[in-house]
C-alpha positions in Angstrom: 153.7 206.6 188.7 156.1 205.0 186.3 153.5 204.3 183.8 152.6 208.2 183.8 156.3 209.0 183.2 156.4 206.5 180.3 152.9 208.1 178.8 154.5 211.5 178.8 156.4 211.2 175.4 152.9 210.2 173.8 150.9 212.9 175.4 153.4 215.5 174.4 153.6 214.5 170.9 149.7 214.4 170.6 149.4 217.8 172.5 152.0 219.8 170.4 149.6 220.7 167.4 146.9 221.9 169.7 149.0 223.8 171.9 150.0 225.5 168.6 146.3 226.0 167.8 145.8 228.0 171.1 148.7 230.1 170.0 148.0 230.7 166.3 144.2 231.3 166.5 143.4 235.0 166.0 141.3 235.4 169.1 140.7 239.2 168.8 139.3 238.8 165.3 137.7 235.4 166.0 134.9 234.7 163.6 133.1 232.1 161.6 132.9 232.1 157.9 129.5 232.1 155.9 128.0 228.6 156.4 130.0 227.4 159.1 127.0 226.9 161.4 125.1 225.0 158.8 128.1 222.6 158.4 128.1 222.1 162.2 124.4 221.2 162.0 125.0 218.8 158.9 127.7 216.9 160.7 125.9 216.7 164.0 122.5 215.9 162.6 123.6 213.3 160.0 126.1 211.7 162.3 123.4 211.1 164.7 121.7 209.2 162.0 124.6 207.2 161.1 125.7 206.1 164.5 122.7 204.2 165.3 122.9 202.3 161.8 126.7 201.4 162.5 125.5 200.0 165.8 122.6 198.0 164.4 124.8 196.6 161.5 127.8 196.4 163.4 127.0 194.5 166.7 125.6 191.2 164.9 128.4 190.9 162.6 131.0 191.5 165.4 129.5 189.2 167.6 129.3 186.5 164.9 133.0 186.9 164.1 133.7 186.6 167.8 131.8 183.4 168.4 131.9 181.7 164.7 134.1 178.6 163.9 132.9 178.9 160.3 135.2 178.2 157.5 133.7 181.4 156.0 135.1 183.4 158.9 138.3 184.4 157.5 136.7 185.7 154.2 134.5 187.8 156.4 137.5 189.1 158.3 139.0 190.0 154.8 135.7 191.7 154.1 136.1 193.8 157.0 139.4 194.7 156.8 139.5 196.0 153.0 137.6 199.0 153.6 140.1 199.8 156.6 143.0 199.4 153.9 141.4 201.3 151.3 142.4 205.1 151.2 139.2 207.2 151.8 139.7 208.8 148.4 139.5 205.4 146.5 136.7 204.4 148.7 134.8 207.4 147.5 135.4 206.6 143.9 134.1 203.2 144.6 131.0 204.3 146.2 130.3 206.6 143.1 131.1 203.7 140.8 128.5 201.6 142.8 126.0 203.8 144.0 126.4 206.7 141.6 123.6 207.5 139.0 125.6 205.4 136.5 126.7 202.6 138.9 125.0 199.1 138.9 123.3 199.6 142.3 122.8 203.3 141.5 120.7 202.7 138.4 118.6 200.0 140.2 117.8 202.5 143.2 117.1 205.3 140.6 114.3 203.0 139.2 112.7 203.0 142.6 113.0 206.8 142.7 116.1 206.7 145.1 119.1 208.8 144.4 122.4 208.6 146.5 124.1 211.6 144.9 125.0 215.0 146.9 122.2 214.3 149.3 121.8 213.3 153.0 121.5 209.8 152.2 124.8 209.8 150.4 126.3 211.6 153.1 125.2 208.9 155.8 126.3 206.2 153.5 129.8 207.7 153.3 129.9 207.9 157.1 128.7 204.4 157.6 131.5 203.0 155.1 134.2 205.2 156.7 133.3 204.2 160.5 131.6 200.7 160.4 134.8 198.6 160.2 136.5 200.5 162.8 133.3 199.8 165.2 133.2 196.1 164.1 136.7 195.5 165.1 136.4 197.1 168.4 133.2 195.4 169.1 134.6 192.2 168.1 137.3 192.5 170.8 134.7 193.4 173.2 132.8 190.3 172.8 135.9 188.1 172.6 136.7 189.2 176.2 133.2 188.0 177.4 134.1 184.8 179.3 132.6 181.7 177.5 131.7 180.2 181.1 129.3 183.1 181.9 127.3 182.5 178.7 127.3 179.0 179.5 126.3 179.6 183.0 123.3 181.5 181.5 122.5 178.5 179.1 122.5 176.2 182.0 120.2 178.3 184.1 117.8 178.5 181.2 118.1 181.7 179.7 117.3 182.3 176.2 119.9 183.5 173.6 118.1 186.8 173.7 118.4 186.9 177.3 122.1 185.8 177.3 122.9 188.5 174.7 121.0 191.4 176.7 121.6 190.5 180.3 125.2 189.0 180.0 127.0 189.4 176.9 126.3 193.1 176.1 126.6 194.4 179.7 130.2 192.7 180.2 131.2 193.9 176.7 130.0 197.3 177.4 133.1 199.1 178.0 134.7 197.8 174.8 131.4 198.7 172.9 131.7 202.3 174.2 135.2 202.6 173.0 134.0 201.2 169.5 131.3 204.0 169.7 133.5 206.8 170.6 135.9 205.7 167.7 133.0 205.3 165.4 131.8 208.8 166.4 135.2 210.4 165.5 135.3 208.7 162.5 132.1 209.7 161.0 132.6 213.4 162.1 135.9 213.7 160.7 135.5 211.6 157.5 136.5 213.7 154.5 138.0 211.7 151.7 135.0 209.5 151.1 132.6 212.4 151.7 134.4 214.7 149.4 134.3 212.6 146.4 130.9 210.9 147.1 128.7 213.6 148.2 130.2 217.2 148.2 126.9 218.5 149.0 125.5 218.8 151.9 128.9 220.2 153.3 129.9 218.8 156.7 132.6 220.4 158.9 135.5 218.4 157.1 134.7 219.7 153.9 133.9 223.2 155.1 137.2 223.3 156.7 138.8 222.5 153.2 136.5 225.2 151.4 137.5 227.8 154.1 141.0 227.3 153.5 140.6 227.8 149.8 138.3 230.9 150.3 139.4 232.6 153.5 142.7 231.6 154.3 144.0 229.5 157.4 142.6 231.7 160.1 139.0 230.5 159.2 140.5 226.8 159.4 141.4 227.6 163.1 138.0 229.1 164.0 135.7 226.3 162.6 138.3 223.7 164.3 137.4 225.2 167.5 133.8 224.8 166.9 134.2 221.2 165.9 136.0 220.2 168.9 133.6 222.0 171.4 130.5 220.5 169.6 131.8 217.0 168.9 134.1 216.2 171.9 131.3 215.7 174.6 130.0 212.5 173.0 133.2 210.5 173.0 133.9 212.1 176.4 130.5 210.7 177.6 131.3 207.1 176.3 134.8 207.2 178.1 132.9 208.2 181.4 130.6 205.4 180.8 133.5 203.0 180.7 134.9 204.7 183.9 131.7 204.1 185.7 131.1 200.5 184.7 134.8 199.8 185.6 134.1 201.2 189.2 130.8 199.2 189.1 132.7 196.1 188.4 135.3 196.6 191.3 132.7 197.4 193.8 130.9 194.2 193.0 134.0 192.1 193.3 134.8 193.8 196.8 
């Protein structure tokens, strides 16, 4: 009960803008601007592509960071932290410089017939850069919480590295990984700065919110924001529910 009372100030602070959203939304004249549903489909569809890429790339890196004693580990940690510290606007400019039509990587890709300018591929790449470091840091913390003696017991019983990973490490770290997955989803859906600079088209929800504000005023922002919340909240809530189910299962086994 004491912890609940201590949590109230933070909850109240977080809730104030969205209580305000309920009161300022023009419910009688509620309508979406032209192209809003298309932006929703772009955000949801391409985020569904970005998330698996982030997981596939992030889990091996996070696992290595949590286990390695290599002298290269501090430099790898820096490489993960630098994108976190770089403002999204600056990161978008860097991506244009690297992957744009006149960038070093972009020129080489163009020779192969691949373009990363204002297309779905550029959108996904921007989302990956925006969310991958967050997932890696969360996954690393999850893997560091796996007791080393559990994995050692698996080795003693003759389990292969793959079996230890899939049957011990990943299940034990699943709650932390679910948190990282929820954070990554929130980041890819809400990424604005990188996407705005690197791939203005196709327009996802964050960019469309900015366009609506310019073209139709603040009321159109409120309407699209409600659609964003309704369509994108279920996935992170599902992740958190899986965390809760895993915790209950562990408590049951302990009993």
